[in-house]
C-alpha positions as CSV (number, residue, x, y, z in Angstrom):
1,M,86.6,108.4,104.8
2,D,88.9,110.4,107.1
3,Q,91.2,112.8,105.1
4,H,94.5,111.0,105.6
5,R,97.5,113.1,104.8
6,I,100.3,111.5,102.8
7,L,103.7,113.0,102.0
8,I,105.3,111.9,98.7
9,V,109.1,112.3,98.8
10,E,110.3,111.6,95.3
11,D,112.5,113.5,92.8
12,D,111.0,111.9,89.7
13,E,108.2,114.3,88.7
14,D,106.5,111.7,86.5
15,I,106.2,109.3,89.4
16,V,105.0,112.1,91.7
17,E,102.3,113.2,89.4
18,T,101.0,109.6,88.7
19,V,100.9,108.6,92.3
20,K,99.6,112.0,93.5
21,Y,96.7,112.0,91.0
22,S,95.8,108.4,92.0
23,L,95.8,109.2,95.7
24,E,93.8,112.4,95.3
25,L,91.2,110.5,93.4
26,R,90.9,108.2,96.4
27,G,90.3,111.2,98.7
28,Y,93.7,111.6,100.3
29,N,95.4,114.9,101.1
30,I,98.8,115.0,99.4
31,D,101.9,117.0,100.0
32,V,105.1,116.6,97.9
33,A,108.8,117.1,98.7
34,Y,111.4,116.6,95.9
35,D,114.5,116.1,98.2
36,G,115.3,114.8,101.6
37,L,115.9,118.1,103.4
38,H,112.5,119.4,102.2
39,A,110.9,116.2,103.4
40,L,112.3,116.6,106.9
41,R,111.1,120.2,107.0
42,K,107.6,119.2,105.9
43,A,107.4,116.4,108.4
44,H,108.3,118.8,111.2
45,R,105.6,121.3,110.2
46,K,102.6,119.0,109.6
47,E,101.3,115.7,110.9
48,Y,101.2,112.9,108.3
49,D,99.6,109.5,108.3
50,L,102.1,108.0,105.8
51,M,105.2,108.9,103.8
52,L,106.1,107.5,100.4
53,L,109.9,107.8,100.4
54,D,112.4,107.4,97.6
55,I,115.9,106.3,98.5
56,M,118.0,108.1,95.9
57,L,117.2,111.8,96.7
58,P,119.2,115.0,96.6
59,G,120.0,116.6,100.0
60,K,119.6,113.6,102.3
61,N,118.9,110.1,101.0
62,G,115.8,108.2,102.0
63,Y,117.6,105.9,104.4
64,E,118.7,108.9,106.4
65,V,115.4,110.7,106.2
66,S,113.6,107.5,107.5
67,R,116.0,107.0,110.3
68,I,115.9,110.6,111.5
69,L,112.1,110.7,111.5
70,K,111.6,107.3,113.1
71,Q,114.1,108.3,115.9
72,E,112.1,111.5,116.4
73,M,108.9,109.5,116.6
74,D,110.4,107.2,119.2
75,E,111.5,110.2,121.2
76,G,108.0,111.8,121.0
77,K,109.1,114.8,119.0
78,I,106.7,114.2,116.1
79,K,103.5,112.2,115.7
80,P,104.2,108.7,114.5
81,F,103.4,107.7,110.9
82,K,104.2,104.9,108.5
83,I,107.1,105.1,106.1
84,L,106.8,103.1,102.8
85,V,110.0,103.2,100.8
86,L,109.9,103.1,97.0
87,T,113.2,102.3,95.5
88,A,114.8,101.2,92.2
89,R,117.9,100.4,94.1
90,K,118.2,96.6,94.5
91,V,120.8,95.6,97.1
92,D,123.4,92.9,96.5
93,S,122.4,90.5,99.2
94,P,119.6,89.6,101.6
95,E,121.9,90.4,104.5
96,R,122.5,93.9,103.3
97,E,118.8,94.4,102.6
98,D,118.0,93.3,106.1
99,F,120.6,95.7,107.5
100,L,119.4,98.7,105.5
101,A,115.7,97.9,106.4
102,T,116.7,97.7,110.1
103,W,119.0,100.7,110.0
104,S,116.5,103.0,108.2
105,K,113.5,101.8,110.4
106,A,111.1,102.1,107.4
107,D,107.9,100.1,107.7
108,E,107.9,98.6,104.2
109,Y,109.9,98.6,100.9
110,M,108.5,98.4,97.4
111,Y,110.8,98.1,94.4
112,K,110.3,100.2,91.3
113,P,108.9,99.7,88.8
114,F,105.7,98.8,90.8
115,E,102.1,98.3,89.8
116,L,100.1,101.3,90.8
117,D,97.3,99.1,92.1
118,D,99.7,97.2,94.3
119,L,101.0,100.5,95.8
120,M,97.4,101.7,96.4
121,D,96.7,98.4,98.2
122,R,99.8,98.7,100.4
123,I,98.9,102.3,101.3
124,S,95.3,101.3,102.2
125,T,96.6,98.5,104.3
126,H,98.9,100.7,106.3
127,L,96.3,103.4,106.8
128,I,93.5,101.0,107.8
129,S,95.4,98.7,110.0
130,G,97.7,101.3,111.5
131,S,100.4,98.6,111.9
132,V,101.9,96.4,109.3
133,K,105.0,94.4,110.0
134,A,108.0,95.7,108.1
135,S,108.4,93.9,104.8
136,V,110.0,94.0,101.4
137,V,107.7,93.7,98.3
């Protein structure tokens, strides 16, 4: 297996440790950022294959981080990678959910709490296929 590099951006240390451990067992290289600004710095310094991104973060929220990085990818400033958003924040309507998904440009959303096996499956799908249509799980 290629050594895919994944950046976990999450301020909940319990979630970070659980997900990081599970991904490392599967052979992935993992970096961690605990706030939005740190995530942006890391994404500018290293190439990633996928980012797991929380929404409610100190510094810059996940919507902003995703939008900034996707814009930079579109402009060729950084190597493109998938962004999978993990959030406990349920929005109040399907229209607002569609707006936020479109605005942030993230590739997929998963709501917390999530099953770890489901998350691992989604990560594998993104890394194997290289292109998964944006969706909400």
